[in-house]
A tleap script that builds the chain and sets N, CA, C and O, in Angstrom:
source leaprc.protein.ff14SB
mol = sequence {
  NMET GLU LYS ARG VAL ARG GLU ALA VAL SER
  ASN VAL ILE ASP PRO GLU THR GLY LEU SER
  LEU GLY ASP MET ARG LEU ILE ASP LYS VAL
  LYS GLU VAL GLU PRO GLY VAL VAL HIE ILE
  GLU PHE HIE LEU THR SER PRO ALA CYS PRO
  LEU ALA LEU THR ILE ALA TRP GLN VAL LYS
  LYS ARG ALA GLU ALA VAL GLU GLY VAL LYS
  ARG VAL ARG ILE THR LEU LYS ASP HIE MET
  PHE SER ASP GLN ILE ASN LYS TYR LEU ASN
  GLN CSER
}
set mol.1.N position { 11.631 11.471 -0.934 }
set mol.1.CA position { 10.448 11.127 -0.314 }
set mol.1.C position { 10.005 9.718 -0.546 }
set mol.1.O position { 9.556 9.024 0.366 }
set mol.2.N position { 10.142 9.288 -1.829 }
set mol.2.CA position { 9.899 7.958 -2.434 }
set mol.2.C position { 10.530 6.846 -1.457 }
set mol.2.O position { 9.865 5.892 -1.053 }
set mol.3.N position { 11.780 7.046 -1.140 }
set mol.3.CA position { 12.527 6.137 -0.295 }
set mol.3.C position { 11.789 5.946 1.087 }
set mol.3.O position { 11.483 4.847 1.550 }
set mol.4.N position { 11.542 7.173 1.686 }
set mol.4.CA position { 10.833 7.169 3.104 }
set mol.4.C position { 9.684 6.481 3.059 }
set mol.4.O position { 9.514 5.630 3.932 }
set mol.5.N position { 8.739 6.670 2.134 }
set mol.5.CA position { 7.402 6.103 1.953 }
set mol.5.C position { 7.570 4.620 1.871 }
set mol.5.O position { 6.938 3.887 2.631 }
set mol.6.N position { 8.499 4.095 0.865 }
set mol.6.CA position { 8.631 2.757 0.532 }
set mol.6.C position { 9.210 2.007 1.994 }
set mol.6.O position { 8.701 0.938 2.334 }
set mol.7.N position { 10.105 2.524 2.679 }
set mol.7.CA position { 10.562 1.996 4.018 }
set mol.7.C position { 9.213 1.996 5.041 }
set mol.7.O position { 9.037 1.067 5.829 }
set mol.8.N position { 8.513 2.855 4.966 }
set mol.8.CA position { 7.243 2.953 5.860 }
set mol.8.C position { 6.351 1.785 5.463 }
set mol.8.O position { 6.089 0.922 6.301 }
set mol.9.N position { 5.878 1.718 4.238 }
set mol.9.CA position { 4.967 0.761 3.902 }
set mol.9.C position { 5.672 -0.666 3.804 }
set mol.9.O position { 4.999 -1.690 3.923 }
set mol.10.N position { 6.868 -0.697 3.613 }
set mol.10.CA position { 7.496 -2.201 3.745 }
set mol.10.C position { 7.428 -2.730 4.973 }
set mol.10.O position { 7.601 -3.944 5.077 }
set mol.11.N position { 7.190 -2.016 6.027 }
set mol.11.CA position { 7.182 -2.631 7.383 }
set mol.11.C position { 5.677 -3.041 7.797 }
set mol.11.O position { 5.456 -3.455 8.935 }
set mol.12.N position { 4.561 -2.903 6.757 }
set mol.12.CA position { 3.223 -3.461 7.250 }
set mol.12.C position { 3.365 -4.880 7.013 }
set mol.12.O position { 3.822 -5.411 6.001 }
set mol.13.N position { 2.858 -5.518 8.217 }
set mol.13.CA position { 2.799 -7.046 8.437 }
set mol.13.C position { 1.625 -7.687 7.797 }
set mol.13.O position { 0.501 -7.222 7.979 }
set mol.14.N position { 1.800 -8.589 7.158 }
set mol.14.CA position { 0.702 -9.607 6.578 }
set mol.14.C position { 0.313 -10.512 7.813 }
set mol.14.O position { 1.051 -11.418 8.199 }
set mol.15.N position { -0.889 -10.207 8.403 }
set mol.15.CA position { -1.074 -11.078 9.729 }
set mol.15.C position { -1.065 -12.667 9.489 }
set mol.15.O position { -0.800 -13.471 10.382 }
set mol.16.N position { -1.386 -13.013 8.172 }
set mol.16.CA position { -1.414 -14.611 7.967 }
set mol.16.C position { -0.109 -15.001 7.776 }
set mol.16.O position { -0.019 -16.198 8.050 }
set mol.17.N position { 0.927 -14.538 7.435 }
set mol.17.CA position { 2.327 -15.010 7.208 }
set mol.17.C position { 3.223 -14.443 8.358 }
set mol.17.O position { 4.227 -15.067 8.702 }
set mol.18.N position { 2.884 -13.311 8.931 }
set mol.18.CA position { 3.678 -12.739 10.014 }
set mol.18.C position { 5.090 -12.079 9.508 }
set mol.18.O position { 6.046 -11.747 10.209 }
set mol.19.N position { 4.940 -11.983 8.044 }
set mol.19.CA position { 6.171 -11.380 7.321 }
set mol.19.C position { 5.738 -9.967 6.931 }
set mol.19.O position { 4.544 -9.667 6.928 }
set mol.20.N position { 6.576 -9.205 6.643 }
set mol.20.CA position { 6.449 -7.722 6.219 }
set mol.20.C position { 6.297 -7.775 4.623 }
set mol.20.O position { 6.874 -8.619 3.937 }
set mol.21.N position { 5.498 -6.827 4.136 }
set mol.21.CA position { 5.358 -6.677 2.912 }
set mol.21.C position { 6.600 -6.442 2.197 }
set mol.21.O position { 6.640 -6.886 1.049 }
set mol.22.N position { 7.749 -5.757 2.698 }
set mol.22.CA position { 8.945 -5.534 2.068 }
set mol.22.C position { 9.717 -6.763 2.128 }
set mol.22.O position { 10.530 -6.936 1.220 }
set mol.23.N position { 9.603 -7.698 3.083 }
set mol.23.CA position { 10.429 -9.038 3.242 }
set mol.23.C position { 9.857 -9.895 2.011 }
set mol.23.O position { 10.592 -10.637 1.360 }
set mol.24.N position { 8.491 -9.737 1.742 }
set mol.24.CA position { 8.038 -10.740 0.851 }
set mol.24.C position { 7.952 -10.024 -0.638 }
set mol.24.O position { 7.467 -10.615 -1.603 }
set mol.25.N position { 8.416 -8.843 -0.701 }
set mol.25.CA position { 8.670 -8.145 -1.939 }
set mol.25.C position { 7.340 -7.818 -2.664 }
set mol.25.O position { 7.220 -7.967 -3.880 }
set mol.26.N position { 6.410 -7.392 -1.912 }
set mol.26.CA position { 5.198 -7.013 -2.513 }
set mol.26.C position { 4.867 -5.674 -2.834 }
set mol.26.O position { 3.821 -5.348 -3.396 }
set mol.27.N position { 5.705 -4.951 -2.497 }
set mol.27.CA position { 5.626 -3.465 -2.849 }
set mol.27.C position { 6.210 -3.374 -4.206 }
set mol.27.O position { 7.406 -3.623 -4.359 }
set mol.28.N position { 5.395 -3.007 -5.284 }
set mol.28.CA position { 5.767 -2.919 -6.710 }
set mol.28.C position { 6.350 -1.671 -7.085 }
set mol.28.O position { 7.327 -1.643 -7.833 }
set mol.29.N position { 5.722 -0.434 -6.534 }
set mol.29.CA position { 6.082 0.604 -6.922 }
set mol.29.C position { 5.679 1.780 -6.038 }
set mol.29.O position { 4.549 1.846 -5.555 }
set mol.30.N position { 6.615 2.707 -5.833 }
set mol.30.CA position { 6.342 3.883 -4.936 }
set mol.30.C position { 6.818 5.082 -5.795 }
set mol.30.O position { 8.007 5.231 -6.077 }
set mol.31.N position { 5.906 5.874 -6.173 }
set mol.31.CA position { 6.211 7.049 -7.081 }
set mol.31.C position { 5.621 8.465 -6.384 }
set mol.31.O position { 4.503 8.483 -5.872 }
set mol.32.N position { 6.355 9.462 -6.415 }
set mol.32.CA position { 5.819 10.788 -6.210 }
set mol.32.C position { 5.546 11.388 -7.402 }
set mol.32.O position { 6.416 11.797 -8.172 }
set mol.33.N position { 4.163 11.470 -7.618 }
set mol.33.CA position { 3.605 11.947 -8.863 }
set mol.33.C position { 3.654 13.577 -9.034 }
set mol.33.O position { 3.810 14.176 -10.099 }
set mol.34.N position { 3.495 14.116 -7.812 }
set mol.34.CA position { 3.566 15.612 -7.791 }
set mol.34.C position { 3.983 15.890 -6.249 }
set mol.34.O position { 3.827 15.094 -5.322 }
set mol.35.N position { 4.514 17.117 -6.176 }
set mol.35.CA position { 4.983 17.323 -4.747 }
set mol.35.C position { 3.978 16.857 -3.593 }
set mol.35.O position { 2.841 17.321 -3.515 }
set mol.36.N position { 4.421 16.021 -2.814 }
set mol.36.CA position { 3.445 15.463 -1.673 }
set mol.36.C position { 2.536 14.594 -1.955 }
set mol.36.O position { 1.848 14.156 -1.033 }
set mol.37.N position { 2.336 14.164 -3.244 }
set mol.37.CA position { 1.401 13.248 -3.536 }
set mol.37.C position { 2.092 11.959 -4.106 }
set mol.37.O position { 2.895 12.030 -5.037 }
set mol.38.N position { 1.719 10.702 -3.464 }
set mol.38.CA position { 2.484 9.440 -3.638 }
set mol.38.C position { 1.500 8.554 -4.159 }
set mol.38.O position { 0.336 8.565 -3.760 }
set mol.39.N position { 2.024 7.625 -5.226 }
set mol.39.CA position { 1.250 6.620 -5.647 }
set mol.39.C position { 1.738 5.205 -5.374 }
set mol.39.O position { 2.774 4.855 -5.938 }
set mol.40.N position { 1.139 4.394 -4.611 }
set mol.40.CA position { 1.646 3.126 -4.281 }
set mol.40.C position { 1.178 2.045 -4.993 }
set mol.40.O position { -0.050 1.974 -4.965 }
set mol.41.N position { 1.771 1.110 -5.673 }
set mol.41.CA position { 1.280 -0.134 -6.220 }
set mol.41.C position { 1.855 -1.306 -5.417 }
set mol.41.O position { 3.063 -1.312 -5.180 }
set mol.42.N position { 1.056 -2.310 -4.979 }
set mol.42.CA position { 1.366 -3.345 -4.439 }
set mol.42.C position { 0.353 -4.634 -4.664 }
set mol.42.O position { -0.837 -4.512 -4.957 }
set mol.43.N position { 1.069 -5.940 -4.466 }
set mol.43.CA position { 0.182 -7.011 -4.515 }
set mol.43.C position { 0.193 -7.798 -3.179 }
set mol.43.O position { 0.907 -7.459 -2.235 }
set mol.44.N position { -0.687 -8.932 -3.152 }
set mol.44.CA position { -0.622 -9.693 -2.083 }
set mol.44.C position { -0.141 -11.123 -2.470 }
set mol.44.O position { 0.178 -11.345 -3.639 }
set mol.45.N position { -0.081 -12.096 -1.529 }
set mol.45.CA position { 0.452 -13.387 -1.736 }
set mol.45.C position { -0.727 -14.210 -2.297 }
set mol.45.O position { -0.462 -15.282 -2.840 }
set mol.46.N position { -1.932 -13.820 -2.216 }
set mol.46.CA position { -3.051 -14.454 -2.737 }
set mol.46.C position { -4.128 -13.545 -3.369 }
set mol.46.O position { -4.414 -12.458 -2.868 }
set mol.47.N position { -4.716 -14.026 -4.487 }
set mol.47.CA position { -5.659 -13.184 -5.011 }
set mol.47.C position { -7.048 -13.077 -4.278 }
set mol.47.O position { -7.921 -12.266 -4.586 }
set mol.48.N position { -7.127 -13.927 -3.353 }
set mol.48.CA position { -8.370 -13.917 -2.475 }
set mol.48.C position { -7.888 -13.860 -0.958 }
set mol.48.O position { -8.457 -14.496 -0.071 }
set mol.49.N position { -6.973 -13.180 -0.782 }
set mol.49.CA position { -6.577 -12.810 0.627 }
set mol.49.C position { -7.644 -12.125 1.363 }
set mol.49.O position { -8.016 -11.021 0.966 }
set mol.50.N position { -8.173 -12.669 2.394 }
set mol.50.CA position { -9.424 -12.135 3.235 }
set mol.50.C position { -9.075 -10.816 3.996 }
set mol.50.O position { -9.946 -10.081 4.459 }
set mol.51.N position { -7.689 -10.564 4.095 }
set mol.51.CA position { -7.222 -9.414 4.862 }
set mol.51.C position { -6.717 -8.195 3.823 }
set mol.51.O position { -5.936 -7.319 4.194 }
set mol.52.N position { -7.244 -8.263 2.545 }
set mol.52.CA position { -6.631 -7.405 1.671 }
set mol.52.C position { -6.959 -5.802 2.067 }
set mol.52.O position { -6.074 -4.949 2.116 }
set mol.53.N position { -8.370 -5.537 2.338 }
set mol.53.CA position { -8.605 -4.299 2.669 }
set mol.53.C position { -7.866 -3.686 3.932 }
set mol.53.O position { -7.511 -2.507 3.947 }
set mol.54.N position { -7.658 -4.548 4.981 }
set mol.54.CA position { -7.131 -4.233 6.256 }
set mol.54.C position { -5.615 -3.792 5.762 }
set mol.54.O position { -5.105 -2.725 6.103 }
set mol.55.N position { -4.962 -4.770 4.904 }
set mol.55.CA position { -3.409 -4.459 4.789 }
set mol.55.C position { -3.406 -3.207 3.828 }
set mol.55.O position { -2.547 -2.349 4.031 }
set mol.56.N position { -4.268 -3.049 2.841 }
set mol.56.CA position { -4.295 -2.039 1.998 }
set mol.56.C position { -4.406 -0.717 2.748 }
set mol.56.O position { -3.671 0.229 2.465 }
set mol.57.N position { -5.387 -0.654 3.767 }
set mol.57.CA position { -5.673 0.443 4.656 }
set mol.57.C position { -4.463 0.767 5.478 }
set mol.57.O position { -4.232 1.958 5.683 }
set mol.58.N position { -3.627 -0.183 5.997 }
set mol.58.CA position { -2.449 0.096 6.685 }
set mol.58.C position { -1.181 0.554 5.791 }
set mol.58.O position { -0.302 1.295 6.232 }
set mol.59.N position { -1.192 0.107 4.690 }
set mol.59.CA position { -0.257 0.736 3.753 }
set mol.59.C position { -0.456 2.169 3.470 }
set mol.59.O position { 0.509 2.931 3.533 }
set mol.60.N position { -1.729 2.629 3.139 }
set mol.60.CA position { -2.057 4.009 3.128 }
set mol.60.C position { -1.977 4.866 4.360 }
set mol.60.O position { -1.684 6.061 4.314 }
set mol.61.N position { -2.240 4.225 5.431 }
set mol.61.CA position { -1.958 5.063 6.933 }
set mol.61.C position { -0.474 5.216 7.034 }
set mol.61.O position { -0.013 6.311 7.356 }
set mol.62.N position { 0.328 4.171 6.776 }
set mol.62.CA position { 1.768 4.369 7.044 }
set mol.62.C position { 2.424 5.366 6.036 }
set mol.62.O position { 3.380 6.066 6.369 }
set mol.63.N position { 1.869 5.397 4.792 }
set mol.63.CA position { 2.440 6.488 3.773 }
set mol.63.C position { 1.998 7.873 4.213 }
set mol.63.O position { 2.782 8.821 4.166 }
set mol.64.N position { 0.764 7.994 4.634 }
set mol.64.CA position { 0.310 9.260 5.023 }
set mol.64.C position { 1.093 9.766 6.252 }
set mol.64.O position { 1.280 10.977 6.364 }
set mol.65.N position { 1.518 8.984 7.095 }
set mol.65.CA position { 2.341 9.292 8.222 }
set mol.65.C position { 3.757 9.871 7.830 }
set mol.65.O position { 4.498 10.440 8.631 }
set mol.66.N position { 4.014 9.674 6.609 }
set mol.66.CA position { 5.619 10.126 6.370 }
set mol.66.C position { 5.562 11.583 6.155 }
set mol.66.O position { 4.724 12.098 5.415 }
set mol.67.N position { 6.495 12.273 6.832 }
set mol.67.CA position { 6.666 13.737 6.756 }
set mol.67.C position { 6.659 14.236 5.245 }
set mol.67.O position { 7.390 13.755 4.380 }
set mol.68.N position { 5.787 15.209 5.046 }
set mol.68.CA position { 5.649 15.846 3.632 }
set mol.68.C position { 4.706 15.292 2.645 }
set mol.68.O position { 4.481 15.843 1.567 }
set mol.69.N position { 4.027 13.928 3.124 }
set mol.69.CA position { 3.105 13.453 2.279 }
set mol.69.C position { 1.833 14.051 2.552 }
set mol.69.O position { 1.390 14.064 3.701 }
set mol.70.N position { 1.160 14.585 1.509 }
set mol.70.CA position { -0.181 15.247 1.469 }
set mol.70.C position { -1.195 14.369 1.176 }
set mol.70.O position { -2.226 14.358 1.849 }
set mol.71.N position { -0.986 13.496 0.077 }
set mol.71.CA position { -2.002 12.653 -0.318 }
set mol.71.C position { -1.436 11.283 -0.714 }
set mol.71.O position { -0.242 11.215 -1.009 }
set mol.72.N position { -2.180 10.229 -0.741 }
set mol.72.CA position { -1.649 8.837 -0.975 }
set mol.72.C position { -2.717 8.230 -1.980 }
set mol.72.O position { -3.912 8.197 -1.685 }
set mol.73.N position { -2.221 7.754 -3.183 }
set mol.73.CA position { -3.086 6.916 -3.866 }
set mol.73.C position { -2.574 5.534 -3.942 }
set mol.73.O position { -1.433 5.268 -4.319 }
set mol.74.N position { -3.597 4.517 -3.512 }
set mol.74.CA position { -3.148 3.167 -3.492 }
set mol.74.C position { -3.782 2.232 -4.678 }
set mol.74.O position { -4.973 2.243 -4.988 }
set mol.75.N position { -2.842 1.479 -5.242 }
set mol.75.CA position { -3.281 0.460 -6.284 }
set mol.75.C position { -2.938 -0.955 -5.820 }
set mol.75.O position { -1.794 -1.383 -5.972 }
set mol.76.N position { -3.921 -1.706 -5.246 }
set mol.76.CA position { -3.739 -2.955 -4.974 }
set mol.76.C position { -3.939 -3.801 -6.334 }
set mol.76.O position { -4.982 -3.665 -6.973 }
set mol.77.N position { -3.049 -4.565 -6.711 }
set mol.77.CA position { -3.236 -5.304 -7.986 }
set mol.77.C position { -3.335 -6.837 -7.860 }
set mol.77.O position { -2.768 -7.430 -6.943 }
set mol.78.N position { -4.020 -7.425 -8.739 }
set mol.78.CA position { -4.172 -8.853 -8.742 }
set mol.78.C position { -4.969 -9.475 -7.616 }
set mol.78.O position { -4.728 -10.634 -7.277 }
set mol.79.N position { -5.932 -8.738 -7.006 }
set mol.79.CA position { -6.771 -9.269 -6.080 }
set mol.79.C position { -8.040 -9.317 -6.640 }
set mol.79.O position { -8.385 -8.514 -7.506 }
set mol.80.N position { -8.866 -10.322 -6.153 }
set mol.80.CA position { -10.367 -10.493 -6.696 }
set mol.80.C position { -11.188 -9.210 -6.416 }
set mol.80.O position { -12.129 -8.946 -7.164 }
set mol.81.N position { -10.893 -8.435 -5.420 }
set mol.81.CA position { -11.630 -7.356 -5.049 }
set mol.81.C position { -10.838 -5.943 -5.179 }
set mol.81.O position { -11.226 -4.929 -4.597 }
set mol.82.N position { -9.704 -5.987 -5.993 }
set mol.82.CA position { -8.877 -4.887 -6.192 }
set mol.82.C position { -9.620 -3.647 -6.785 }
set mol.82.O position { -9.204 -2.520 -6.515 }
set mol.83.N position { -10.746 -3.835 -7.613 }
set mol.83.CA position { -11.238 -2.415 -8.124 }
set mol.83.C position { -12.116 -1.822 -7.000 }
set mol.83.O position { -12.214 -0.597 -6.928 }
set mol.84.N position { -12.690 -2.529 -6.216 }
set mol.84.CA position { -13.498 -2.158 -4.941 }
set mol.84.C position { -12.571 -1.677 -3.951 }
set mol.84.O position { -12.819 -0.604 -3.402 }
set mol.85.N position { -11.540 -2.323 -3.649 }
set mol.85.CA position { -10.634 -1.776 -2.555 }
set mol.85.C position { -10.070 -0.516 -2.994 }
set mol.85.O position { -10.111 0.468 -2.255 }
set mol.86.N position { -9.530 -0.476 -4.184 }
set mol.86.CA position { -8.871 0.843 -4.720 }
set mol.86.C position { -9.758 1.978 -4.759 }
set mol.86.O position { -9.396 3.117 -4.462 }
set mol.87.N position { -11.049 1.629 -5.166 }
set mol.87.CA position { -12.092 2.871 -5.257 }
set mol.87.C position { -12.187 3.368 -3.933 }
set mol.87.O position { -11.901 4.535 -3.668 }
set mol.88.N position { -12.641 2.401 -2.934 }
set mol.88.CA position { -12.771 2.723 -1.462 }
set mol.88.C position { -11.636 3.534 -0.877 }
set mol.88.O position { -11.924 4.548 -0.241 }
set mol.89.N position { -10.368 3.179 -1.034 }
set mol.89.CA position { -9.379 3.939 -0.343 }
set mol.89.C position { -8.904 5.129 -1.129 }
set mol.89.O position { -8.219 5.967 -0.543 }
set mol.90.N position { -9.189 5.277 -2.342 }
set mol.90.CA position { -8.893 6.424 -3.030 }
set mol.90.C position { -10.039 7.405 -3.325 }
set mol.90.O position { -9.916 8.203 -4.253 }
set mol.91.N position { -11.149 7.374 -2.568 }
set mol.91.CA position { -12.212 8.221 -2.865 }
set mol.91.C position { -11.998 9.548 -2.272 }
set mol.91.O position { -12.658 10.501 -2.686 }
set mol.92.N position { -11.041 9.702 -1.238 }
set mol.92.CA position { -10.981 11.120 -0.576 }
set mol.92.C position { -9.654 11.795 -1.402 }
set mol.92.O position { -9.286 12.942 -1.147 }
savepdb mol mol.pdb
quit
């Protein structure tokens, strides 16, 4: 499952660069912490990226679309609003 989720989220495009998160090697960790529950850690190219929430939301939605995934926990690292974005995306 980890491989399928990594492939799915690696295809998310950063609109500012036009490159995928996978191409830029921004996906740090994909771990199935329990059956169907996946934790994804990633960072962006800038700690002030104005599209951080949009990109993080896309990462979560792509991961949730993978067959067998029941829940996704996102950790955006090294962004000026990481705490707020992570809290917002992981509240459900």
